[in-house]
Structure formats: structure tokens, C-alpha cells
C-alpha positions in Angstrom: 32.2 -26.4 52.6 28.5 -26.6 52.2 26.5 -27.1 55.1 22.9 -28.3 55.6 21.0 -27.4 58.3 18.5 -29.7 59.2 14.5 -28.8 60.8 16.0 -28.7 64.4 18.3 -26.0 64.3 17.3 -22.7 63.5 17.1 -21.4 60.4 18.9 -18.5 61.1 22.0 -20.2 62.1 22.9 -20.3 58.3 22.6 -16.3 58.1 24.6 -15.8 61.3 27.4 -18.6 59.9 27.3 -16.4 56.7 31.2 -15.1 57.1 33.0 -18.3 57.8 30.4 -20.6 55.5 29.0 -18.6 53.1 27.4 -21.6 51.4 25.1 -22.9 54.5 21.4 -23.0 53.9 18.7 -24.5 56.0 16.2 -27.3 54.8 13.6 -24.6 55.4 15.0 -22.1 52.2 15.3 -25.5 49.8 11.9 -26.9 50.5 13.1 -29.8 52.6 11.3 -28.7 55.9 8.5 -30.8 55.8 10.9 -34.0 54.1 11.9 -37.1 55.8 15.2 -37.7 56.7 16.0 -39.8 53.7 15.1 -37.3 51.4 17.5 -34.8 53.3 20.2 -37.2 53.2 19.7 -37.8 49.6 19.4 -34.0 48.4 22.8 -33.6 50.7 24.2 -36.0 49.1 23.6 -35.2 45.2 24.3 -31.6 45.8 27.6 -32.3 48.0 26.3 -30.5 51.4 27.7 -31.8 55.0 24.6 -32.2 57.3 24.6 -30.5 60.6 22.1 -31.6 62.6 21.1 -32.7 66.7 19.3 -35.9 65.4 20.7 -38.8 66.3 19.0 -40.0 62.9 21.5 -38.8 60.7 24.2 -40.9 62.8 22.4 -43.9 62.8 22.1 -43.4 58.8 25.5 -43.2 58.4 26.1 -46.6 59.6 24.1 -48.2 57.8 24.6 -46.1 54.5 27.9 -45.0 54.8 29.6 -41.6 53.6 28.9 -39.3 52.1 27.0 -37.4 52.5 29.3 -36.2 55.9 27.5 -35.5 59.1 28.3 -33.1 62.1 26.0 -34.1 65.1 25.5 -31.5 67.1 24.9 -33.1 70.9 23.7 -30.5 73.2 20.8 -30.2 75.1 18.5 -27.6 74.6 19.9 -24.4 74.3 19.8 -21.4 72.8 20.4 -20.4 68.6 23.3 -17.8 70.2 24.8 -20.9 72.3 24.8 -23.2 69.1 26.0 -20.6 66.7 29.5 -19.9 69.0 29.6 -23.4 69.3 30.2 -23.6 65.4 32.4 -20.1 65.6 34.6 -22.3 68.2 35.1 -25.7 66.2 35.5 -24.0 63.2 38.8 -25.6 63.0 38.2 -28.7 63.9 35.2 -29.0 61.4 38.0 -27.5 58.5 40.1 -30.2 59.5 37.8 -32.8 59.2 36.6 -32.6 55.9 40.3 -31.8 55.0 41.5 -35.0 56.2 38.5 -37.1 54.7 38.2 -39.2 57.4 35.1 -41.3 58.3 32.0 -38.8 57.7 30.6 -38.2 60.9 31.8 -35.4 63.4 30.3 -35.0 67.1 30.3 -31.4 68.7 29.5 -31.0 72.3 
């Protein structure tokens, strides 16, 4: 699975998670750190990325535009990068199962 980490998440997360998501990138690494959400959406759609974000805007876009791209919406308040890394690692099986089932394109991590 190719994860595209949104601007509101630490650019270190793809590096921290390379062992389980080797194709993960941060928007900063591909020149989209100043892009509007719609541009990120279109890039993810074209390149077959799953957007991972803390931003409700992608949830709303998925309801309006459908899928793909698929979205992982982290609904955890202010927390450290360590906490987010742990959360993603703990939910790895859920994320991979969700992708394989090709169910509706949004998963929420709390």
C-alpha cells in the first residue's frame, strides 16, 4: 500500500514506518507541501496513493467525489509523532485488511 502523508502529519512518519509501508511518502517530499487539498487528492488518485491525514476536508471530499483515492482519517487530538506512529502500527492489520476488501474508501483511526 502506498501512503501519502498529508501536511498536517510529521514528514518523519514515512521514514519511521518504512518497514511496514515502504512506499509511503509525505507531501513535502513530492513538492505538494503548499498544495491545496484538491491538488493532493488528484495526485493521490493519479498515482494510486492512500491519503493519510488528520484533516476532515479529505473526509468531505471523499463523500462528494467518491473513491479513489482512499483516505485514512486520524481522529486523534493533538498528540506526538511517537503516538501517531504507534497508532498506525497498532492498526496495521486493520489498514491492510481494509485495503484488500476494497470497501468504502474511508477508514477512521481513533
